[in-house]
C-alpha positions in Angstrom: -5.9 26.6 21.4 -3.3 26.2 18.6 -0.9 24.3 20.9 -3.7 21.9 21.8 -4.5 21.4 18.2 -0.8 20.7 17.5 -0.7 18.0 20.1 -3.8 16.3 18.7 -2.3 16.7 15.2 0.9 15.0 16.3 -1.2 12.2 17.9 -3.1 11.9 14.5 0.2 11.5 12.6 1.3 8.7 15.0 -2.1 7.0 14.5 -1.6 7.1 10.7 1.8 5.4 11.1 0.3 2.7 13.3 -2.7 1.9 11.0 -0.7 -0.5 8.6 0.3 -2.6 11.6 -3.3 -3.4 12.4 -4.0 -5.0 9.0 -6.8 -2.6 8.1 -7.4 -1.9 4.4 -6.2 1.3 2.8 -8.8 4.1 2.4 -9.9 5.1 -1.1 -7.7 7.3 -3.2 -9.9 10.4 -2.8 -9.7 10.2 1.0 -5.9 9.7 0.9 -5.5 12.7 -1.5 -7.6 14.9 0.8 -5.6 13.9 3.8 -2.4 14.6 1.9 -3.6 18.1 0.9 -4.6 19.0 4.4 -1.3 17.7 5.8 0.9 19.7 3.3 -1.3 22.8 3.9 -0.9 22.5 7.7 2.9 22.1 7.4 3.9 24.4 4.6 1.0 26.7 3.7 -0.3 27.4 0.2 1.3 25.3 -2.5 1.7 28.2 -4.9 4.3 29.7 -2.7 6.2 26.4 -2.4 6.2 24.8 -5.9 4.6 25.3 -9.3 2.2 22.8 -10.8 4.0 19.8 -12.4 3.8 19.7 -16.2 1.2 17.4 -17.7 3.6 14.7 -18.7 2.8 11.0 -18.9 4.9 10.2 -15.7 3.5 13.1 -13.6 0.0 11.9 -13.1 0.5 11.1 -9.4 2.4 14.3 -8.7 -0.3 16.4 -10.4 -3.0 14.7 -8.3 -1.1 15.5 -5.2 -0.5 19.1 -6.2 -4.2 19.5 -7.0 -5.2 18.0 -3.6 -2.8 20.5 -1.9 -4.1 23.4 -4.0 -7.7 22.6 -3.1 -6.9 23.5 0.5 -5.3 26.9 -0.4 -6.2 29.8 1.9 -6.6 27.7 5.0 -4.5 28.7 8.0 -2.1 26.0 9.3 -4.2 25.6 12.5 -7.5 25.2 10.5 -5.8 22.7 8.2 -4.7 20.7 11.2 -8.3 20.7 12.6 -9.7 19.5 9.2 -7.0 16.9 8.9 -8.0 15.5 12.4 -11.7 15.4 11.6 -11.1 13.9 8.1 -8.9 11.2 9.5 -11.4 10.2 12.1 -14.2 10.1 9.5 -12.0 8.1 7.1 -11.0 5.6 9.8 -14.6 5.1 10.8 -15.4 4.4 7.1 -12.6 2.1 6.0 -10.3 1.2 8.9 -12.5 0.0 11.6 -12.7 -3.7 10.8 -10.0 -4.8 13.3 -9.8 -4.4 17.1 -6.5 -2.5 16.9 -7.9 0.0 14.4 -11.0 0.6 16.4 -8.9 1.3 19.5 -6.7 3.8 17.6 -9.7 5.7 16.2 -11.5 5.7 19.5 -8.4 7.0 21.3 -7.9 9.8 18.7 -11.6 10.7 18.8 -11.6 10.9 22.6 -8.5 13.2 22.6 -10.0 15.4 19.9 -13.4 15.7 21.8 -11.5 16.7 25.0 -9.6 19.4 23.1 -12.8 20.7 21.5 -14.7 20.9 24.7 -11.8 22.6 26.5 -11.4 25.0 23.6 -15.1 26.0 23.8 -14.8 26.7 27.5 -11.6 28.7 27.0 -13.3 30.8 24.3 -16.3 31.5 26.7 -13.8 32.6 29.4 -12.0 34.9 26.9 -15.2 36.5 25.9 -16.1 37.2 29.5 -12.7 38.7 30.2 -13.0 40.9 27.2 -16.4 42.1 28.4 -15.0 42.8 31.9 -12.0 44.6 30.5 -14.1 46.9 28.3 -15.0 49.0 31.4 -11.3 49.7 32.3 -9.7 50.6 29.0 -7.6 53.6 30.1 -7.4 56.2 32.8 -7.6 58.8 29.9 -10.1 57.4 27.5 -10.1 60.5 25.3 -6.3 60.9 25.2 -5.4 60.2 21.6 -1.7 59.6 22.4 -2.5 57.1 25.1 -4.9 55.2 22.8 -2.3 55.1 19.9 0.4 53.9 22.3 -1.8 51.1 23.6 -2.8 50.1 20.0 0.8 49.9 19.0 1.8 47.8 22.0 -1.2 45.5 21.4 -0.2 45.0 17.8 3.4 44.2 18.7 2.2 41.7 21.3 -0.1 40.1 18.8 2.7 39.8 16.2 5.1 38.4 18.7 2.5 35.9 20.1 1.7 34.8 16.6 5.4 34.1 15.8 5.9 32.2 19.0 2.8 30.1 18.4 4.0 29.2 14.9 7.4 28.3 16.1 6.0 26.2 18.9 3.6 24.5 16.5 6.4 23.6 14.1 8.7 22.4 16.9 5.9 20.3 18.5 5.1 18.6 15.2 8.7 18.0 14.4 9.4 16.5 17.8 6.4 14.2 17.6 7.5 13.1 14.1 11.1 12.5 15.3 9.8 10.6 18.3 7.7 8.4 16.1 10.7 7.8 13.8 12.8 6.7 16.7 10.1 4.4 17.9 9.8 2.9 14.4 13.6 2.4 14.3 13.6 0.7 17.7 10.8 -1.6 16.5 12.6 -2.4 13.3 15.8 -3.2 15.2 13.9 -5.4 17.7 12.3 -7.3 14.8 15.6 -7.7 13.1 17.2 -9.0 16.3 14.4 -11.5 16.8 14.7 -12.5 13.2 18.4 -13.1 13.6 17.7 -15.3 16.7 15.3 -17.4 14.8 17.7 -17.7 11.8 20.5 -18.8 14.1 18.2 -21.4 15.8 17.1 -22.7 12.4 20.7 -23.0 11.3 21.6 -24.9 14.4 18.7 -27.3 13.8 19.7 -27.8 10.2 23.4 -28.4 11.2 22.5 -31.0 13.9 20.1 -32.8 11.5 22.8 -32.8 8.8 25.3 -34.2 11.2 22.9 -36.9 12.3 22.2 -37.9 8.7 25.9 -38.1 7.9 26.6 -40.2 11.0 23.7 -42.6 10.2 24.9 -43.0 6.6 28.5 -43.5 7.7 27.8 -46.1 10.3 25.4 -47.8 7.9 28.1 -48.1 5.3 30.5 -49.4 7.9 28.1 -52.0 9.2 27.3 -53.3 5.7 31.0 -53.5 4.8 31.8 -55.4 8.0 28.8 -57.7 7.5 30.1 -58.6 4.1 33.4 -59.5 5.6 31.7 -61.6 8.3 32.8 -59.2 11.1 29.9 -58.6 13.5 31.8 -56.4 16.0 30.0 -53.2 14.9 26.6 -54.8 15.2 27.5 -56.1 18.7 28.7 -52.6 19.7 25.4 -51.1 18.5 23.4 -53.7 20.4 25.4 -52.9 23.6 24.7 -49.2 23.1 21.0 -49.9 22.5 20.8 -51.9 25.7 22.6 -49.2 27.7 20.1 -46.6 26.4 17.1 -48.7 27.2 18.4 -49.4 30.8 18.9 -45.7 31.4 15.4 -44.9 30.2 13.9 -47.6 32.5 15.8 -46.3 35.5 14.6 -42.7 34.8 11.0 -43.9 34.5 11.3 -45.8 37.8 12.9 -42.8 39.5 10.2 -40.5 38.2 7.5 -42.7 39.6 
């Protein structure tokens, strides 16, 4: 069950990172602080073991609020904190981040995945209970042997400890891999946006350069024509007329050919 919760928790973190792209408004501060406290509790455990409460200085108001929000979730296991984080995020998105189509799709997808995990978990719990009931009838070939019972108890405890450590390690690795994958996707998206931005900047520079060149050419030839007109020389005007006629004839030929 814990690995399933870890997968949904990683999906929830990806959803949180995608929300700003949808243009949805930010949730109220109380909801953001609650999500922050649940996130820190699910990743690091009780805050008292990690860091002391910040001193009540003028510049520590935000840090104190974050510490208090984390402290409010003390005592929760990491798996339970992840469950509550997922549920709280779904409720928060329904309340304040469902005014756009993209945000609605994100919360619907997260809710669907969470519902699937919860239904599968309930079925797995029922199967585990049935297995426990069946196994009660075959505990040991020597049910009254104290040494055998003690050995089985010790082996079971060792297995539970080992299984708990493995589950915690897998939970941390799964979450870190999901966060790393999301960071890589964000970097790729940023690089793609920067590349597109560079292309548009280059095109704009080309347009400005061409327009500047045309303006300079027009001003230059205008000055030349005025200067030659004052001197009574009409060769430049005749050259421009010849160029104009040539352009008009080419346009007519193209129109006729297109028809």
